[in-house]
N, C-alpha and C positions, 0 to 999 in steps of 0.2 A: 117348367124346365125343359121338358121334352121338345114343346113346341118352340121355345126360345133356341134351343140348340139346333134343331132342324132348320129354322128360318136362318140363323147364323151361318149354319154350315152351308147352306145353298148360297147366300150372299157372299161369303168369303171365297167360296170355289169359284163363282162366276166373275168375281174381281180378279182373282188370279187368272184365270183363263183369258179374260178380256185383255188385261195389261201385258200378259206374256205374248198373245197373239199380234197385239199392235207392234210391240218391240220386234216380234219374230218377222213380221213383214218387212221390217227395215233393220237387221241386225248391225249393218254396218254403220247406220246412225247411232246405234245404241253404243257401239264400240268407241264412238268419238267421244261420247259422254264419259264412259269409263277411262278412256285415255286422259281426259282432262282429270279427272279424279286422281289418277295415277301420277300427274304431273308433279314436278318440284315445287310448285306455289300451292298446291293442295295437300295431298296425302304424303307426297316425296316418296312414292313407291315406283321410280322410274324404271326398276328391273322388270316391272309387270307390263310396260306399255307395249313392247312387242306381243304381248299375248291378249290385248285388250278384246280383239275380235274374237278370239277361242272363248273367252270368258263371257263374252256377251251371248253368243250363241248357246253355251251350256246354261246360263242363267235364265234365259227365256225359256229354253225348253224346260228346264226344272220348273219354272213357274208354272206353265200350262199343266205339266205332268202332277203337280202338287194340288192344283185347282181340280183335276179330272180324279184324282185319287181321293180327295176329300168327298166329292159328289158321290162317288161309287162306294164308299167307306173301304177302300183298299188299304191294309196294313195301317190302321188307325194310329197307333202309337208312333210308328216312323213318320207318317204323314204330319201328325199334329207337331212333333218335335221339328221336323224340317221346317214347316210353316213358321213356327216360332223363331228358329234360327234365322230364315230369311227376313222375317219382318224385323227383327231386331237390327240385323246387318243394315237394311235400308233405312230405318229409322235414324241409325247413326249418320248414314251419310246425308240424309236430308237435313238433320238438325245441324250438322257440319257446315253445309251449304248455306242455310238460313242465318246461323249465327255468325259465321266468318263472312258471309256474302260471297261464297265462292260456288262455281258452276251454277249460276243462278236458273238454269232450268235442267232438272234432274233427269229428264226424258222418261219418266215414270210410264207414261203413256205416249211416248213417241212424240211426233208432231201432230196427233190428232187432237190431244187434249192437253193444252198448255196451262201448267200449274206453276205459281210462284214457289220459291223456296219454303215459305211457311206453310202454304197451302198444302205441299208435297208432305211436309213434317206433320201436319195436321191428320192429313189422310192416314199416314203410317201409324200414327199413334191411335187412330180410330180402329184401324186393323189389328193393332196389337190387342187391344181390348177384347174385341171381337175374338179373336183366336185364344185368349184366355177364357172366354164365356165357353169355348169348345172345349177346353180341358175340363173345365168344372163339369161339363156334361157329356164327357166322352163315352160314358156308358150307353147313351142314347145313339151313337154313331156306329150303325151297322151296316155291313155288306148289302149292296142292293142286289147283287147277283152271286150265284155260286162262284167260288174262288178260281176256278179254271176259266170261267167266262170272263171274270175282272181283269185276270192276268192276261188273258188274251187281248181284252180291250187296251189294257196299259200298254202292251206291247205294240199294238197297232198304233196308238197315238204316238210312242215313241218313234217309231220309223217315220210316220207322216210328219212329225216336227223336224226331224232331220232332213226329210226330203224337202219339205218347203223352204227351210233355212239355206239349204245348198242352191236350191232354184233362184231364190231372190239374190243371193250373193253373187252367182254366176250371171245374172240378168240385172233387172232393176226391182224396186218394191212394187209388188203387185197392186198396191193403192198408194198413190202419190198425195200424202196430205200437206206437202209443202207449198210454199207461195209461187214455186217456179214449176208448177204441174203444167201438164200439156193444156193448152187453151188458155193460160194466163198470160195477161199482157204486162209486160215489165213496167211501163211508163204508168199504167193505171195503179200497179202495185205500190209504186213509189209516191203515189200522190197523197195528200192530206185533204180529206173531204172538209167542206165549209162547216164551220161551227163544231170541229172536232175539239175535245178537251186540250187545254195547254198545260204545260207542267206550272207547278207551283213552288216557288223557292222561298226559302226562309233566309232573311239576312240578319246575321248578329253584328250590329255595329258597336265597336269600342271605342269609349272616349275617356279622357282624362279629366275628371272634375274634382278641383279642390285637392289635386294631388293623389286622388284614387281613381283607379280604372273601373269602369262601369259598362256594362253590356245592354244595349236596347235592341231588341228584335222586332222587326218589321217584315212584310212580305214584299218590299221593294222600295217604298218610300223612304227618303232620307229624314231621319227623325230631326225633330226640332229640339235640339239639346244645346245648352249653353255650356260648352266645354270644348277641349282639344280633341280633335278625332285622331284615333291612333290606327285601327285597322278594320276591316269587315271580313267576315267569313260567310260564304253561301252554301246552302244545303238545300237539296231537292226534297220536299216533303210529299209530293204527289206527282207521279208521272203523267204526262202528257200522252196524247194519241201517237202511237208509233205505227207507220205504215208497215204492211207485212213485208215490203221488199225496202230495206234502208241502208245496206252496205254494198250495193250493187256498183261497181265501177267498170269502166273500159279505158284504163290510163295508159298513156305512152308519151314519155318526154315531158311528164308534168302536167298533161293535158288530158282532160276526160271526153272521150269521143262517144258517150252513150247517146246524144242527141242526133248525132249522123247515123250511127248503125242502127238506131230503132227506127229510122225512116227506110231502112232498106226493105225493098219487098221479097228479096231472096237473099236470106243470110244464113250461112252455116259457121256455127262455132264450134270449135274443137277444144274442149275443156281439159286441161292438163293440170290439175291442182299444184302437183308437185313435179316438175319436168323430170327430175332425177329418178323418181319412183314409177314413171309410164311403164306400163307392161310391155316389153319388147315383143312378144307374141302379136300385140295389136298393131304393130306398126304397118304391117303390109296392107292389112284390110281397110286400116283408116286412110293410107295413101291413096288406095285405089277409089275411095269414095270422095276424097278431096279432089282428085283428077276428074272425077264424073261431076261433081258439082260445079268446078270451074268451066268445064265444057258447056255446061248447060246454064251458064250466066249467072251462077251464084257468087255472091261476095264470101269468101272464106278467110276467117281469121282464126287465131287462138287466144285462148284466154287461160292465164296462169298466175300464180302467186310466187312464182320462181323468179331469179334474176335473169336479166337479159342474157347473160353468159350461159345461162343453164339453159335456158329455151334456144340459144344459138346451137348448142351443142345437140339438144334434142333434134333440132331440124336437120342437123349434119347427119346423125346415125339414123334418123328415121325417112329421111327423104321428104319431109311433108313440105318444107319452104313455106311455112306460115309466117305472117306477121303477128307477133304475140303483143297482147295487152294485158296489163296488170289488173287483178282483182284480189280482194282480201280471201286469205286462205279458207277461214270459217264459211264465207258466203259460197265459195267453190264447192266445199263439202256439202252444203245445203243443195247446191244446184242440182249436181248429179252424183251418185254414189258409185262413180267409176272413173278409173284414172289410166288411160283417157276416156272421155265420153262425148257424144256428139250432140248439139242442138240445132234444130233449124227454126228460123224465125221469119214471121212475115209481118213487117212494120211493127215489131217489138212484141208481137203475140208468138208464144212459144207453139210451132206447130209439131213438133217431134222431138222426143228425147231418147237417146239410145246408149246403151252399154256397149263396150268395145266388142263384146262378143255377138252383138245383135246389129253390127252395121250393116249386114248383108240384107236385113229387112227394110232399110231405108231406102225408100222410093223417091226419086227427085223428079 
């Protein structure tokens, strides 16, 4: 039991630390997931949506602290009950996601490790069992160091977590696991390789035979049935290959301009996912960089999920004078965790990505 407890203690502690650090690298991205959970179509807790980022930061810091506390044997009763409470909370969320097909990516390991809802739920159930094992063998969980040393270590971890979280929120994630990372080619990311798995569909054909309705299932072929066809229902039973970049558009006046802009050797894109929420303190610095880019021969455009009226208003108050193109809001959230943010591209390859606080570092 002692060996089992110590092995489980190490495994659970490391998993919580890893999970917390991955999400701490991108707390804004994790807050988007919490915002989805709080939405009217999921848990209907809309009053919590303005606090999604604060909850995200606190949860990931708590996750790391609990993992470290478990490894160090710090306040084991409080630590074990906190671990149990957190895993029960996450198990509920992942089960809800899987059963009702809501928030199909829980963000448990950020963008680094993608899990399906049922995989996430299974992971949480396993962790729940492991934590119950720790309760059974908690007498074997002893402090690694003297209390004063352990308390000092926990305090240092707490300050380090807050400092790192603040840094990545004011800049960009330290490590970019998303398909729009620097060096990625958007066209290549949108392509489907030859021989990639195709989706499989099941067709439920309804026929009326001798006055009774009967259903015949196939995977595409029209059934040879001697009866009157009534209706058919289609269900995807196996997903096909989905390219890393699949919802990217540059639409204007009903036309997608991707093919044109992805051939530009010098392109700057000002990403403003929600024009009405663009940070006013960024206007001057972004405008200076826009003017510099235009002077050096760059094609400069805006990309937003907002209406033409909203982007026109933004142009007016910011002085940017950009042609804005439309892209899906979720995609823009994925591209850059900054509103606004700047991308530079060379024939479809992302050569730079900048938070509005860092546009001064952009060298053209």
